[in-house]
matplotlib code that plots the C-alpha trace (Angstrom):
import matplotlib.pyplot as plt

x = [14.1, 12.2, 8.5, 7.0, 3.4, 3.2, 1.1, 2.0, 2.0, 5.6, 7.4, 9.8, 6.9, 5.3, 8.5, 8.8, 5.2, 5.5, 8.8, 7.1, 3.8, 5.1, 6.2, 2.6, 1.0, 2.0, -1.2, -0.5, -0.2, 1.8, -0.3, -0.2, 0.6, -3.1, -4.0, -1.3, -2.8, -6.2, -4.8, -2.8, -5.5, -8.1, -9.2, -9.5, -6.5, -3.0, 0.0, 3.4, 6.8, 9.6, 13.2, 16.7, 19.9, 20.0, 16.4, 12.9, 12.4, 8.6, 5.2, 1.7, -1.7, -4.2, -7.8, -10.3, -13.8, -16.8, -19.4, -22.5, -20.5, -17.6, -14.5, -12.2, -8.7, -7.7, -4.0, -3.5, -0.7, 2.0, 5.1, 8.8, 11.2, 12.7, 16.3, 15.1, 13.2, 14.5, 16.1, 13.2, 12.2, 8.8, 7.8, 9.2, 7.2, 4.0, 4.6, 5.1, 1.8, 0.1, 1.7, 0.4, -3.0, -3.1, -2.1, -4.9, -7.6, -7.4, -10.9, -10.8, -10.2, -7.2, -8.0, -6.0, -6.2, -3.3, -3.1, -2.2, 0.7, 2.5, 3.9, 6.5, 3.9, 1.3, 3.8, 4.3, 0.5, -0.3, 2.0, 0.5, -3.1, -6.0, -7.0, -10.6, -12.3, -14.0, -14.4, -13.3, -15.1, -14.0, -16.0, -14.2, -16.7, -15.0]
y = [-0.7, 2.1, 2.6, 6.1, 7.2, 10.3, 12.9, 16.0, 16.6, 17.7, 18.0, 15.2, 12.9, 13.7, 13.0, 9.6, 8.6, 9.7, 7.8, 4.6, 4.9, 3.6, 0.4, -0.2, 0.2, 1.3, 3.4, 5.2, 8.9, 11.2, 12.8, 16.5, 18.0, 18.8, 15.1, 14.0, 16.4, 14.9, 11.4, 12.2, 14.4, 11.7, 10.2, 6.8, 6.6, 6.0, 6.3, 4.8, 5.1, 2.6, 4.0, 2.9, 4.9, 5.4, 6.6, 5.4, 1.7, 1.3, 2.3, 1.0, 2.5, 1.3, 2.3, 1.9, 1.2, 0.9, -1.7, -3.3, -6.5, -5.0, -2.9, -3.6, -2.4, -2.5, -2.8, -1.1, 0.2, -1.9, -1.6, -2.1, -0.4, -2.9, -2.5, -3.8, -6.8, -10.4, -9.7, -10.6, -7.0, -7.5, -9.9, -7.4, -4.6, -6.7, -7.7, -4.0, -3.2, -5.9, -4.5, -1.0, -2.4, -3.9, -0.6, 1.2, -1.2, -4.4, -5.4, -5.0, -7.6, -6.8, -7.3, -7.0, -7.9, -8.8, -9.6, -13.3, -12.1, -10.7, -14.1, -13.0, -10.8, -13.6, -16.0, -13.7, -13.0, -16.7, -17.3, -14.4, -14.2, -16.6, -16.8, -15.9, -17.0, -14.0, -11.9, -8.3, -6.0, -2.5, 0.4, 3.7, 6.5, 9.0]
z = [6.4, 8.2, 7.7, 8.3, 7.9, 5.7, 7.6, 5.6, 1.9, 1.2, -2.1, -0.8, -0.1, -3.4, -5.3, -3.5, -4.3, -7.9, -8.3, -7.1, -9.0, -12.4, -10.6, -9.5, -12.9, -16.4, -16.4, -13.1, -13.6, -11.2, -8.5, -7.5, -4.2, -3.7, -4.3, -1.8, 0.7, 0.2, 0.8, 3.9, 5.5, 5.2, 8.5, 6.9, 4.6, 5.8, 3.5, 4.4, 2.8, 3.4, 3.3, 4.0, 4.3, 0.5, 0.0, -0.9, -1.1, -1.3, -0.1, 0.8, 1.7, 4.2, 3.9, 6.7, 5.7, 8.0, 6.9, 8.4, 8.4, 10.3, 9.7, 6.8, 6.2, 2.6, 1.8, -1.5, -3.7, -2.0, -4.1, -3.7, -6.1, -8.6, -7.3, -3.8, -5.1, -4.7, -1.3, 1.1, 1.5, -0.1, 2.8, 5.3, 3.7, 3.8, 7.4, 8.2, 6.6, 8.7, 11.8, 10.9, 10.2, 13.6, 15.1, 13.2, 14.2, 16.2, 15.2, 11.4, 8.7, 6.5, 2.8, -0.4, -4.0, -6.3, -10.0, -10.7, -12.8, -9.8, -8.9, -6.3, -4.5, -4.5, -3.1, -0.1, 0.3, 0.3, 3.3, 5.3, 4.2, 3.8, 0.1, -0.5, -3.6, -5.0, -8.2, -8.4, -10.7, -11.7, -13.2, -13.6, -12.8, -15.1]

ax = plt.figure().add_subplot(projection="3d")
ax.plot(x, y, z, "-o")
ax.set_aspect("equal")
plt.show()
């Protein structure tokens, strides 16, 4: 597995991201090239694609946030395509995300959320992260 940060909004990167989005959420809608440009040109957002010799395997995003209580890196939209699941690659992808997070900021705390229904993902996360009891609330501003 090769992990590459996407630093330019290309049609190829857009196709890869849009192919993976439905595996993140049934409600995820394809993004545009302009939206991808906004993401990859942000100073605080880092988008990565995982590939092998056959093509796209997965992706993840790291978002750096400056807070009075310290830096936080949020690991979001981590997804592995269904045909690559069950082979230990999810753990490798998560470990790659942790390595990239350390490269981005050696002083930040890495955070993530995951739905309880994602049993395989949560099994990986509990081996690599400390579980924090908290509530997550969501309010779409649209």
